[in-house]
N, C-alpha and C positions, 0 to 999 in steps of 0.2 A: 504494500499499499504506499502511495506517495505521501510526502509530508503535507502537501496541500489538501489531500483528501482527509487526513486526520484532523487538520485544523478546521476544515469545513464541517466535519461531523461534530466536533466538540462545540463549535460556535452554534450550530443549529440545535444541538441538544440543550445548551444553556438557554437559548432564546425560547425554545419549545417548552422547557420546564418553567421558565418565568411566566410565559403566557398561560400555561395550564394552572399554575399557582394563583395568578391574578384572577383568572376566570372562575376558579373554584372558590376563592374567597368572596368574590362578588355574588356568585350563585348562593353560597351558604348564607351570606348576609341577607340577601333578598328573600330567601325561604324561611328565615328566622331560626336557622339551626343553632346559631350561637346566642340566642336569646331574643326576646321580643323587642327590647330597647334598641338593639342594633338594627333590626330590620325596619324600624320606623324612623330611625335617625337619618340625618343628611350625610352624604358621602364627603362633600367638600365643606370646609369650615367657612364661616362668614368672612373671614379675612381673605381667603382665596376668591370667593364669590365677588367681594367688593373690588379686589384687584382686577379681575376679569372685566367687571362692569365699567371701571374707570378707564381701562386701557384697550377697550374692544376695537378701537379704530386701527391700531397697529398690531394687536395681538393675533387676530384671526388671519390676516394676510401672512404673518410670520409663521403661524402654524401650518397654513396651506403650503408655503414655500418649503418648510421643513419636510412636509409630506412628499412634495415633488422631488426634493433632494434624496430622500430615502428611497422613493420609487426608482429614481435614476440609478442610485448605487446598487439596488437590488437587481435591476435590469443588466447593469454591467457585470455583476457577479454571475448572473445566470448565463450571459454570453460567454464568460470565461470558462464555464464548465463544459462547453461544447466548442472546442477550437475548430476553426475552419481548416479543411484539408489544404495542404500545401500545393500550390500550382506550379507547374513546370514553366520556366521562362524561356529557356534556350535548349537546343539540341546540338551537341557537338558531333558532327558527322566525320566519318573516316576520310582521310585524304591520302592520295597516292604519292604525294611529294612533300616537300617542306611546306610548313604552314598548316593552317587548320581552317575548317569550314564550320561556321556556326549558323544555325537556322533558328529564327524566332519561333517559339511554340505557338504564339498567337496567330502568326501568318499561316502556319501549317494547319491549325485548327479551323481558321476561316476558309482556307482552301478545301478542306475536307467537308465542312458544312455546305459550302457552295456546290461542291461536287454532288453531295447527297441531295441537295435541293433541286437538282436538275430533273429529278423524276417528276412526272406530271402529277402524281398523287400527293407529293410533299408540298405543303403550303409554307412551312418555315422550318429552319434548322439552325441549331446553335451547337458549337463544339468547343472543348477546351481539354487540357491535359492536367491530370492530377498526379502528384508524386506519391507512390505507394512504396511499401518496404521492398517489394520485388522489382521496382523500377517504375517508369511512367505508365499511366493508363489513360487511354483516350475515352472521353465522355462526350455523349451527344444527346440532345433533346430534339426529337422530330415531332412536328405536327403534321398529321396525315389526314386528308379528307376521308370522311367515313364511308364514302362510296368508292374509295380507291382500293386497289388490290394490295393488301398488306404483305402477302407472300412475295409479290414482285418487288415491293419496297425493301423488304428484308433481304432478298437476293441481291438487289442493287447495292444496298449499303454494305452487307457482309461480303459479298463476292467481288464487287467491282471497286467501290470507293475505298473500302478499308484496305484492299490489296494495293491500290495505288498509294495510299498513305504510308503503308508499311514499306513499300519499295522506295518512296521518296525519302523516308527517314532512315532507311537501311536498318529497320528493326522488324524482322519477320515474326518475332515473338510478341509483338505489341498487343496487349489485351485491350478490348474495347467494351464499353458499357453503353448501350443505346436504350433510351426510354422513349416510347412512342405515345403520343397523345392524339386522340381522334378529334377532328373538328367537323362540325356539321357542314355538309356541302350545301352550296346555294342552289344546286340543281335538284329541286324537289318538285314533284308533280302531284297534283290532286287528281284522283280518279273519280 
């Protein structure tokens, strides 16, 4: 277990216990478990009520601002729990002589997406490369018209476009992950 995981669990445990204790105390007091006098009494003293009444012009906007700051910090913490996958920026291609050849991954991804988008049933395509432990992996999101031939699109992407991509990158073992979304075709007829 990572140190950050341990710290996260400890902090969440402390916050959770504090909230359970506060809620339990308020519930017990409201139900009169600790005596009739406490269940009928006020929660805030008159000093606190007077302070809030005198300073309500700036107090409630400050409370709202503190709530927004806490929500933002919670959102940032939540995003930190799910790190974004690393994207590949460049491919170093083998060269036959002195020097080296470098291809931008974004250019290769756009070319692959454009190549896949040439099929008549594909309405849009987007591609990128992610860095995995075994090496780069090609990712694509395709939007296909629902009246299109999915098997033909699959054959086009897997057989033709992916082969050309692997050949151009000199990576015959390049893995690809393609997600297809169906889009309603505008060619609908009423009978």
